C-alpha positions, 0 to 999 in steps of 0.5 A: 352342909347337912348329911341326913342318915335314914336308919340307925344301928350298924350301918346308919350309925357307922355312916354317921360316925365315919362322916363325923371323923371325915368332916368335923364341920358337917351337920349330921342328922340320923332319923331312926323310926325305932326307940334305939339307934345303937344296940347289939342285934346279934345278941338277941338269941342270948337274951332268950337263953338267959345268957344276956340278963336284960334287954338293956344290956344289948344297948351299946350307946344311948341316942343322946350320947351321940349328940353330946359326945360326937355332935351327931343329931339323932332323932328316934321315933322319926319315920321317913315317909318319902325321899324327894331327890329333886328337892333334896329333902325327905318327908317324915310321917306327920308332914315335916320335911327335912332338907339334905345335901347328902343322904345315906339310906340305911333302912335295913331289912325285915323278917319274912312274915308271910305265914298265915296266923302270924298275928297270933299272940304266941307268934314272934319274929326276932329282929328288933330289941322290942322283939327280944323284950316281948319274947323274953316276957312271954317266956317268963310269964307264959312259961311255954314248954314247946316251941317251933322255929321256922327257918334254918338260917343262922338266926333260926339255928341260934334261936332254936339252940337258945330256946332249947338251952332254956329248957323248951322242947324245940322243933326247927323247920326248914323249907329246903333240904339244907341248913344255913342256905348253903346247899351243902349236904355234908354240912347239913348232916353234921349240923343235924346230928348235933342239933338232934343230940341237943334235943332239937327236932329238925324237919327239913323239906318242910315248908310252913305256910300257916301256923296251923301247919305245925299241928298238922305236922305233929309239932304243936307249939306254944311259942313260934318264932319266924326266922325264915329269911330277911327282905331288904327294906327298899320301898323308900329308895325305889319310890324315889327312883333309886335302882335296885339290883338283881337280888332285889336290894339297892344297887350301889357302887363300891363307894356305896353310891346309888344311881342318884347324885348325893345319895348313898346306901349301906347295910342290909338294904343293899346288895354287894359284890361277891369276891369269889363269883364277881357278881352281886349278892345279898348277904345281910350280916352285921359285919357287912353293915358296919363296913359298908356304913363306914364307906358310905359315911366317909364318901358322903362327907367328901372322902374317897373310900371303897368297899371291895365286897364279901366272901360270904363269911359267917359263923354260928355258935351253938352249944358245944359246936361252932360252924363257920362257912365262907365262899361257895359250897360245891353245889353253889360253885357248880351253879356259878359255872365253876368245876368244883372239887371238894374234900372233907377231912376230920382232924384234931384241933390241938395236940392229942396229949392235951385233950384234942377235939375233932374238927371238920374242914371242907375245902372247895376249889376250881379244877381248871384254875386250882383257885380256892372257892370256899370252905367250912369248919365245924368244931368245938374250938378254934372255928372262927380263926380257921374259917377266917384264914379261909376267908383271907385266902379267898380275898387274896385269890389264893390257889390251893397250893398257896393255902397248903404252904401257909405258915400257920401257928403251932403250939400243943395247947392251941393247934397241932403241928399240921393244922386241920386247914393244912391237912385239908389243903393237902387232901384237896391237892391230891384230888386235883392231881 
């Protein structure tokens, strides 16, 4: 039996590797249109800042090693032109056809480029390893002094921070009123203060529809990075008769099955279930791509695994500050029909006599059910661990009372006896009454 995987990187290679473990006899072929199948996309901003020395350092595993070590056939430079479900085959650009018994679609996503003048030589996206190479070469050869980053999501924030670390004067533009797409004014205010303290000029409520708009806005740039949003690559799937969901991404079951027999999908081209709202959501993140890829590969190889969904957890690492979010902000919760109550507290991240730093914690709960709905953590240290605790509480469907009683670790160099999460939970209980 032959499994064909369209697309490599996180979802595609996770699917292929998990399928191999599930069925050692399966023939597996990965078709990747780019030159690399296994590399660390999330490391691209650090390539720009110089913290990653060379683009090659982001390559996790060369394509040929999959055949040699795992008996997984990988074909780079192999672009699929069409999926033909009635014949159980895919057609490649150039005319070749390849039969499959099971198919995993892991076509990923692409960055928004709907900006007039995006084809100019100083305008880039930061999405592929080749993007990183081109921008790094531009920085070293052209030595730009001013940069504009369009988009205030996590990619935009990390890119702006990386360029500023490199010494460029950076202006960050966001079309909406909030950063990280979270509809959270307090989070945005804190992030804005930090960015401006690092010398990054922030322009909220400033849509950029053409590169020339930058000069009109008083921020001419010698380097422009487009980081506004990602669009799922669903054209191949849709043309083959695979259903799309409300978000515009491929609709799948919790086993990563599409509506067509024998065809699975995973990664940045699919929508998944939001654990808090119970509805579909499109959140293209590397963590989700790896997990959904594993499930798709396992089930395509005959196993029975499921992916329960996501809480929407993400973290952004900036110089001197990390920001982690999970679940819903108060505004998002209200939009979903909840009756949110929220608190913001600032507390010490360790015992004061060992050099504590302030940590901001936001918690959101539903007034009717007292169920935790979301949270955010901002600070210099321990942010990942604390936002992960909130994510675990959301996954377990905890009420605020349960969070307030969690047995969290205490040691003076690492955390205070009353962790900021516990203090925030107690404050939220008071608000709930």
